[in-house]
C-alpha positions in Angstrom: 0.0 0.0 0.0 1.3 3.4 -1.0 1.0 6.2 1.5 0.6 9.9 0.6 3.1 12.3 2.0 0.9 13.7 4.7 0.1 10.2 6.0 3.7 9.2 5.8 4.8 12.3 7.7 2.2 11.8 10.4 3.1 8.1 10.8 6.8 9.0 10.7 6.5 11.6 13.4 4.7 9.1 15.7 7.3 6.4 15.2 10.1 9.0 15.5 8.7 10.1 18.9 8.3 6.5 20.1 11.8 5.5 19.2 13.8 8.7 20.0 11.6 10.2 22.7 9.6 13.4 22.7 12.4 15.4 24.2 14.9 14.6 21.4 12.3 15.2 18.7 11.2 18.5 20.2 14.8 19.7 20.3 15.3 18.7 16.6 12.1 20.5 15.6 13.1 23.6 17.6 16.5 23.7 15.8 14.9 23.4 12.3 15.8 26.3 10.1 14.6 27.2 6.6 17.8 25.5 5.4 17.2 22.2 7.3 13.4 22.1 7.0 13.4 20.0 3.8 15.8 17.5 5.4 13.8 17.2 8.6 10.7 16.5 6.5 12.6 14.0 4.4 13.8 11.9 7.4 10.4 12.1 9.0 8.6 10.8 5.9 11.2 8.2 4.7 13.4 7.1 7.6 10.6 7.1 10.1 7.4 7.0 8.0 8.6 4.3 5.6 11.6 2.4 6.9 11.0 2.4 10.7 7.3 2.0 10.1 7.7 -1.1 8.0 6.7 -4.5 9.1 9.6 -6.5 7.6 11.4 -6.7 11.0 10.6 -5.6 14.5 11.9 -2.5 16.1 14.5 -4.3 18.3 16.0 -5.8 15.1 15.9 -2.4 13.4 17.7 -0.9 16.4 20.4 -3.5 16.4 20.9 -3.1 12.6 21.1 0.7 13.0 23.6 0.4 15.8 25.9 -1.9 13.8 25.8 0.4 10.7 26.4 3.6 12.7 29.2 2.1 14.7 30.8 0.7 11.5 30.8 4.0 9.7 31.8 6.0 12.7 28.7 8.2 13.1 29.3 8.7 16.9 26.5 11.3 17.7 23.9 9.2 15.8 25.2 6.1 17.4 24.8 7.5 20.9 21.3 8.7 20.1 20.4 5.2 18.8 21.9 3.4 21.9 19.2 5.2 23.9 16.6 4.4 21.2 17.6 0.7 21.3 17.1 0.6 25.0 13.7 2.3 24.6 12.9 -0.4 22.0 13.7 -3.1 24.5 17.2 -4.1 23.4 19.1 -5.3 26.4 22.7 -4.2 27.0 23.9 -7.8 26.3 22.5 -7.6 22.8 24.2 -4.2 22.2 27.4 -5.8 23.3 27.0 -8.6 20.8 26.2 -6.1 18.0 29.5 -4.3 18.8 31.4 -7.6 18.9 30.2 -8.2 15.3 31.3 -4.7 14.4 34.8 -5.4 15.7 35.1 -8.5 13.5 33.4 -7.2 10.4 34.1 -3.4 10.4 37.2 -3.1 12.6 38.4 -3.1 16.2 38.9 0.7 16.3 35.3 1.5 15.3 34.0 -1.1 17.8 36.3 0.2 20.5 34.9 3.7 20.2 31.4 2.5 20.0 31.9 0.4 23.2 33.1 3.5 25.0 30.1 5.5 23.9 27.6 2.8 24.7 29.3 2.1 28.1 28.9 5.7 29.1 25.2 5.8 28.1 24.4 2.4 29.7 26.3 3.5 32.8 24.3 6.7 32.9 21.1 4.6 32.6 22.0 2.6 35.7 22.6 5.7 37.7 19.1 7.2 36.9 
């Protein structure tokens, strides 16, 4: 079934808020400028309204895939954001560790080492809350 842009945008915003949390999404929206407005709309409609809304795999699996890709390509800020999202999606720390072990073997120890440090900080903060 093909969705129109308004439906995709609405669905995407709902999923984006569920996965990343209202606080993060509200900050992103508040920082939107005329220059970034089209990009924000694009990621809401396609990343969140199509990809993350799809029924091909569950959100836990999507979170683990996203963590592996972001760690492998060294997108540290996005990786940190998605560690929090993965926990919100029910991914236990043990599964995050296994994802990063795979990154070490298939994408390189330096990338995994940095991702482990980032995840460890976030997961440690989570335990102190």
